[in-house]
N, C-alpha and C positions, 0 to 999 in steps of 0.2 A: 746704733740699732735700737732707738727708743720704741719703734713700733713693735718689734719682736718682744721687747721687755714687757710692754703693756699687754700684748697678746697673751704672753705666758702668765702674767699676773691675773688677767681676766679669767683665763682657763682655770688657774689655781683657785680663784675665788668661787667659780661655779662648782668645781669638784668638792670644795669644802661645804658649800651651803645647799647644793642641790640634793634632793632626796635620792636614795639609792635605787628605788624601784623603777622599772621601765614605765609602768602605768603612770606613776606620779610625775616622772620627767616629761613624758609625752603630754600629760594633762597640762603641765605648766607651759610647755611649748605651744599648746593649742590655746590656752586661756589667756596667757600674758598679752599676746598681740591683740586679742579681741578686746580685753579690758582697756588697753592703751588706746586702741582705735575708737572705742566707744566713748572713752573719756574725752579724747580730742574732739570728736564729732559733737558730743553733748555740750562741751564748752563753747564751741563755735556756734552751734545752733541756738543755744540759750542766749548767748551774747547778742547775736544778730536779732533773734526773735524778740527777746525781752527789750532790748534797747530801742529797736526800731518801732515796735508796736507801742511800747509805753510812751515813746516820744510823740508819736502821732496822736495817741489817745489823750495825753496830757495837753497837747497843743489844741486839739479839738475842743476839749472841755474848757480850757482857758478862753478860747475864742467865743464859745457859747456864753460864758459868763460876761465877757466883754460886750457881746451883743445885747444882753439883757440890761447891762448898766447903761449902754448907749440909748436904748429904747426908753429907759426910765428917765434919763437926763433930758431927752428930747421931748418927753411928754409933758402934759399940764400937771402931772402928779396928783390927779384927782383919784378918788376911790375907784372910779370905773377904769381909769388907766392902770392903776396898780393891779386890779383884778384881772384885766386883760393880759398884762405882762406875766402874772403868775399862771394864768391858764395856758398861755403859750409855752412857758418854761416847763410846766408839769405834764401837759398833754402832748405837745409836739416834741419837745426835747427830752422829756423824762428826766428832769434834773432835781425834782423834789424841792422846789424853791419856796421859801417863806420870806416875805419882806417884813422885817421887824422895825417898828418905829420906837423911838425912845430907848434904843439899845446901843450897847457898845461892844467892842471885841473883847473876848475873854483874855485872861493872862496867857502869854505864849506857852504852848505845851512843849515838853521835851521832844526833840527830834528823834525818831526811832533810829537805832543803830543799823547800819548796813542797808538803809532804805533808799535805793536809787530812785524809786518812784516819788518819794516825798521831795527829794531835791529837784527832780525834773519838773514836777508840778509847781513847786515854788518858783522855779526859774521862768516857766511859761506864764504864770499869773503875773509876775512882775513885768514881763514884756508886754502882755496883752492888755492888762487893766490899768497899771500904774497906780493902783489903790493899795491901801493897807488891808491885809487879809490875815486870816487865821485858819490853819489846817489841822485836822485831827483824823488820823487813819487807823486808830487803835481802839477807841472807846466803843464804837458800834461795829461789831464783826460783820464783814461783808459790805460795809458802807464807808463812804468818805464824807466827813463833815467839813464843809468849806464856808467860811463867813468872810464877807467883804464889806468894809466900811465905805458905802457909796457916797455918803455925805454925813454931816453932823446928825447924830441920833437916828440914822437910817442904816440898817445892816441887812444885806442879802445873805440868807442862810440857805445853803444848798446841801441837802442830805441825799446824795446820789449813790447809786450802786457802784461797787468797786470796779466792776468790769467796764464801766464808762470811763475810768481814769487810768487803768493799767491792764496789762496782759495777765489774765488769771488762769490760762490754760497750761501754764508751765508745769504744774504738778501732774496733770494728766499726760503731758508729753513725756515727762520723766518716767511715770508709771508704765506707759506703754513701751518705752525703751527698755526698762528693766525686765518687764514680762517677756518681751521678744528675745532679749539676751539670755534670760534663764531658759527659755524654751529651746533656743539654738544650742545652748550649753548642755542641756539635758540630752538632746539628740546626739551631739558630738560625743558626750561621755559614753552613751550606750554603744555607739559605733566604735569608739576607741577601745572600750572593754572587750567587745567582740573580736577586734583585731588582735589584741594582746593575749587573749585567753589561749589561742593555739600555741603561742610562744611559751607561755607558762606550762602548758600541758607537755610540750616537747622537753622543756627543762626538767619537769618532774619525771617523765619517762626515762630520760638520760640518767638522772640521779638514781632512780630505782634500779636501772640496769647496771649502773656502775657499782652499786652496793649488793648486787646479786639477788635483788628482789624481782618479783614478777612485774613487768611493765603493764600488764592488763591489756585490754583491747584498744591499744593506741592506734589511732587513725590520723594520718596527716590531713590537715585542713587549714583554712585561712587563706591569706594572700598567696600569690604564686611563689614568691621567694620563701615564705614560711613552709608551704607544701613541699617545695624542693628540699629544704633542710630536713623536714620530717621524713620524706622518702629516703634521703641519704642516711638518716639515722636507722630506719628500718632495715635497709640493705646492710649497713654496718653491723647491726645487731644479729642479723641472720648469718653473715659471714663469720662473725666471732663465735656464734653458737656452733656452726659447722666445724670451725677450727678446734674449738674446745672438745667437741665430740670426737673428732679424728685423733686429737692428741691423747685424749683419755683412752681410746681404743688402742693406740700405739703403745702407750705406757703400760697398759694392762698386759699386752703381749710381751713387751720387754721384761716386765716384772715376772711374768710367768716363766719365761725362758730362763732368766737368771736364777730364780728360786729353784727351778728344776735342777740346774747345775749344782747349786749349793746343797740341795738335798742329796744328790749323788755323792758329793764330797763327804757329807755327814755319814752316809751309809758305808762308804769305803773306809772312813776313819773308825767307824764302829767295829768293823772286822779286825782292825789293827789293835784293839784293846785300849788300855789306859796307861801305856808306858810313858816314861819321861819324855820321849821324843814325840809322842802322839799328842800329848796335852797342849803344847804350844800351837800345833796345827789346828786343834779344835777351837782354841781361843781365837786364832786368826779367822777361822770360818765364822764364828759368832760375831766377831767385829765386822767382817764383810757383810753379814746379814743386817746388822744394825746400821752400817753405813748405807747399804742399799735402801733400807726403809727411809732413812733421812733424806737421801737424794731424791727418792721418789716423792716424798712429801713436799720437798721444796719445789720440784718441777711441776707437780700436780697442783700446788696451791690449795685452794679449798675443794678441789675435786668436783666442782659442780654442785656442791652441797647447797640445799635450799635453806633459807633463813626461816626460823620458827620462834615462837614465844617460849622462852625458857626462864627459869628462876636464876637470877644473877648470883645470889648467895650460894646456891648449890653448885654452880659452875666454879666459882672461886674456891669453895671448900674442896671440891674434887681435885682441882689443880694443886691446891696447897697440900693435900694428903699425898699426892704422888711426888711432890718436890721436897718433902720433909727430910732433913738430914740430922744426924746426931750432933749435938753441940751447938745447934742454931735454934733460935726461937722465932716463931712466926705469929704476928698479930694481924687479924682480919677485921676490918671495919666496913661492913657492907649492909645496906638497908635490908631488913627482913621482908620477904615476900615481894621483892621488886622484880617485876617481869620485864624482860628486854627481848627485842627481836634481833637475833644474831644467828650465825651458823654455828650450832653447838660444838661440833667436833673441832672445827677450825679455831673457834674462840678458846676452847679448852687448851688446844695446843699452844696458842699465843700465851695464855696465862702460865702454862707449865714451863715454857721457855724463859719467860721473864722471872718468875718466882724461883725456878731452878738455878738460873744464873746468880740471882741475889743470894740464895741460900748457900751456894757453893763457895762464896767469897766473903760472907758476912756472918756475924753471930746474932744479929738482930735484924729482922725484916718485918716491914709493915705494909700491908695491902689495904688500900682505901678506895672506895667507889662512891661517886656522887653523880646524881642525875639532875641537871638543871637546864631549862629551855630546850628540852628534847636532845640534850647532848650528854652522853655518858663519859665521865672523866674518871679513869682508873689510874692510880699511882702506886708504884712499887718502890718503896724507900728501903735503903739498907745502910749499914755503918761500915761497909767494906772499903777497899782502897779506891773504888771509883774509877772513872776514865777521864783522862785529861781532855779539856774542851777541844783541842786541836785534833784529837783522835776519835771523837764521837761520830763524825760523819763516816770515817773509814770503818767504824765498827759495824755498820749496816751492810757492808759489802760482803757478798757470799764468799765463803772459804777463807776469809781473812781471820787469822787468830792473833789477837793482841797479846802482849806479854802477860797480862793478868787473865787471859782466856775468857774474857767477858762475852765473846761472841759464840761460845760453845753451846751446843744443845746437848741432849742426853747422850748422843753418840759421839760427841767430841769432833764433829766434822767442820765446825766453824760456820754453821748455818742458823744458829739460834736466833740472833737478832734479825737476820735477813728474812727468815720465815715469819717471825712476829710482825715485821714491818709489812710484808706482803699481805698477811691476813688482815692487819688493821686497814690497809688501803683497800682491800677487797670489800670491806664493810663501809667504805666511803669515809674512813677516818684517817688518823695519822698517829705515828709513834715518834716521840722525841725523848732525848736524854738531857738531864740537867743535874745540877748539884742537889743533893739531898740535905734536908735540915739535920739528919742524923750524922752527916759527915761523909757519907759515901755517895752512891749513885741513885738518881731518881729516874725511873722510866715512867713516862706519862702517855697513856693511850686515850685518845678522844675519838668517839664514834657517835654519829647521829643515831638516835633511837626513836 
């Protein structure tokens, strides 16, 4: 299966080196073939254009030089003949001919690197004239200096324009190709950005809705498939909102009915006095009340609470005060005046459960908060017995009580970590358990802010 192996390796290479953003990936998919095609076409066009045109121009120039030499050799070589040949070369052929007498060829000039024109002209002059010659295409910008030893002490010097000897429109061709490519690339970039913006808007709306924030005036737009996805998101958002509203109303009714029954229990117990048989019944009623509140808090989650800007330090300090226990010390390291956008009551419940669990089983607890790259990382470390790694996933399950009671909330129902995890996820974040540097358990909450 070599083909499958190569395919997997190629996909792995792309995953490692391709950018993560959709716009960047689509841009590469759009630009890479264009650049490859333009490079191939440019190479082919330049090769054919430069080679063919330069060959024809060099051959034409060499033949013109050969014609002038032939006219000179066939003439009487008088002053009138020389003047007539120069007039023909300069006015008709535009070669810039000067016939020098008593002159010799200069020393050979170094051949320019990567000059195919110089080699082509040298080859054509050898074929057409059969004379010794000297070429300089660098000393005079825009001109080619050709000198041919016609006979002893007679040298034809031709200072002709460069376009008579080689193709000089290559730069303009390349310039127009680059300009047209950049123009098309700019149009494609604008079009691509307009196509991707509805997708990013949909992702932002989904993220805001997932963290309990207002999605704003989101309106599906873009291509048909993107609009369908946006309309499906709007329908889902409306259905979830109706379901949450109905559940909240139902829970409010259930809570009211159960509280009414518990209130009647309390009144009936009040008429019985404070005897030794009545006291356990009152404690049971109080425990039922606390358990009811815990169950309702777990089922209700954040209760539809809206996120708002609050002071992080005040939230942590409030949760710490309600969780303090005799014999345990609590250290708080939170930036002063740091504002975060969270659901205040739900987030305070999350902090109370985590800090309360730590204070219940440790002598030293440390709470630390750091905000970096729009991410709030809050850690609660303790020096207690901790939770074995293979039990940490189970600790988040509702109503599960581990041996060290790490999943208990203030009511002892086994919902502490489950409630904290739901609240963290309702904020678009996550809650994880790890080993603490103090030797106990570390709870890490990460929430985008």
